[in-house]
C-alpha positions as CSV (number, residue, x, y, z in Angstrom):
1,M,-55.3,-13.3,82.1
2,N,-59.5,-14.5,83.1
3,I,-61.2,-13.2,80.6
4,L,-64.6,-13.6,82.5
5,L,-63.4,-11.5,85.7
6,I,-62.4,-8.9,83.2
7,F,-66.1,-9.5,81.8
8,L,-67.7,-8.9,85.0
9,A,-65.8,-6.0,86.0
10,L,-67.2,-4.6,82.9
11,V,-70.6,-5.5,83.5
12,A,-70.7,-4.4,87.2
13,G,-69.7,-0.6,85.9
14,T,-72.2,-0.6,83.8
15,T,-75.1,2.2,84.2
16,N,-78.2,0.9,82.5
17,A,-79.3,-1.8,84.2
18,E,-82.4,-2.4,81.9
19,Q,-80.1,-3.1,79.0
20,H,-76.9,-4.6,81.0
21,P,-77.6,-7.3,83.4
22,N,-75.8,-7.4,86.5
23,Q,-72.9,-9.1,87.9
24,T,-74.9,-11.5,89.4
25,Q,-77.3,-12.2,86.7
26,V,-74.5,-13.3,84.5
27,R,-72.9,-15.4,87.1
28,E,-76.1,-17.6,87.5
29,W,-77.4,-17.6,83.7
30,V,-73.8,-19.0,82.8
31,A,-73.8,-21.9,86.1
32,A,-77.4,-22.9,85.0
33,G,-76.2,-23.1,81.3
34,D,-79.0,-20.5,80.2
35,M,-75.8,-18.4,78.4
36,L,-72.5,-19.1,77.2
37,S,-69.3,-17.6,79.1
38,L,-67.0,-15.2,77.5
39,D,-64.5,-17.3,77.3
40,V,-66.4,-19.7,75.2
41,I,-67.5,-17.2,73.1
42,L,-63.8,-16.2,72.6
43,Q,-63.1,-20.3,71.8
44,R,-66.1,-20.4,69.2
45,H,-65.1,-16.9,67.3
46,P,-61.5,-16.2,68.1
47,I,-60.9,-12.1,67.3
48,N,-57.7,-11.5,65.6
49,G,-56.3,-8.1,67.5
50,E,-56.8,-6.9,71.0
51,L,-59.7,-7.6,72.9
52,L,-60.9,-3.5,74.5
53,D,-64.2,-4.1,76.0
54,A,-66.9,-6.7,76.2
55,E,-70.4,-5.8,77.4
56,I,-73.4,-7.9,77.6
57,E,-76.8,-6.3,76.9
58,W,-80.6,-6.9,75.9
59,E,-81.1,-6.3,72.0
60,D,-84.3,-7.5,70.6
61,E,-85.1,-9.7,73.6
62,R,-82.2,-12.0,73.6
63,L,-79.1,-11.6,75.6
64,V,-75.8,-10.4,73.0
65,Y,-72.2,-10.0,73.8
66,E,-70.8,-6.9,72.3
67,L,-67.2,-7.3,71.9
68,K,-65.2,-4.6,70.7
69,W,-61.6,-4.9,69.6
70,L,-58.7,-3.7,67.2
71,D,-57.1,-5.8,64.7
72,S,-53.9,-5.8,63.2
73,A,-54.1,-3.4,60.8
74,G,-55.9,-0.9,63.5
75,L,-59.7,-0.8,62.4
76,R,-62.0,-1.1,65.4
77,H,-64.7,-4.1,65.1
78,E,-67.4,-4.3,67.0
79,T,-68.7,-8.1,66.8
80,Y,-72.6,-9.0,68.2
81,I,-72.8,-13.0,69.6
82,D,-76.4,-14.5,70.8
83,A,-75.1,-15.5,74.4
84,K,-77.3,-18.2,74.7
85,S,-76.3,-20.0,71.2
86,G,-73.1,-18.5,70.8
87,D,-74.8,-17.7,67.2
88,W,-72.5,-15.2,65.6
89,I,-75.1,-11.8,64.6
90,E,-73.1,-9.2,62.9
91,E,-69.9,-7.2,62.7
92,E,-69.7,-3.2,62.0
93,I,-65.9,-2.2,61.4
94,D,-64.9,1.4,61.7
95,D,-62.2,3.1,59.2
């Protein structure tokens, strides 16, 4: 399974163009080295569960990956990672 293709499909389906860059922009930024691919992000920050959704959006004037996933206990996580540096920003866990 190619995670980048899944990610690009998810980005293409978003409706808020100002908050979510389009598929062409994301491809260009990854190719230019202006942001990291989802594959690289998941290598640096592996999730221990099932990835449900991956989006990229502008938050506080920077590109951020928002990863939604379920852990083995069934808890839903939202993990935020800087798309340029790959730095972990924060994680929220819903009961």
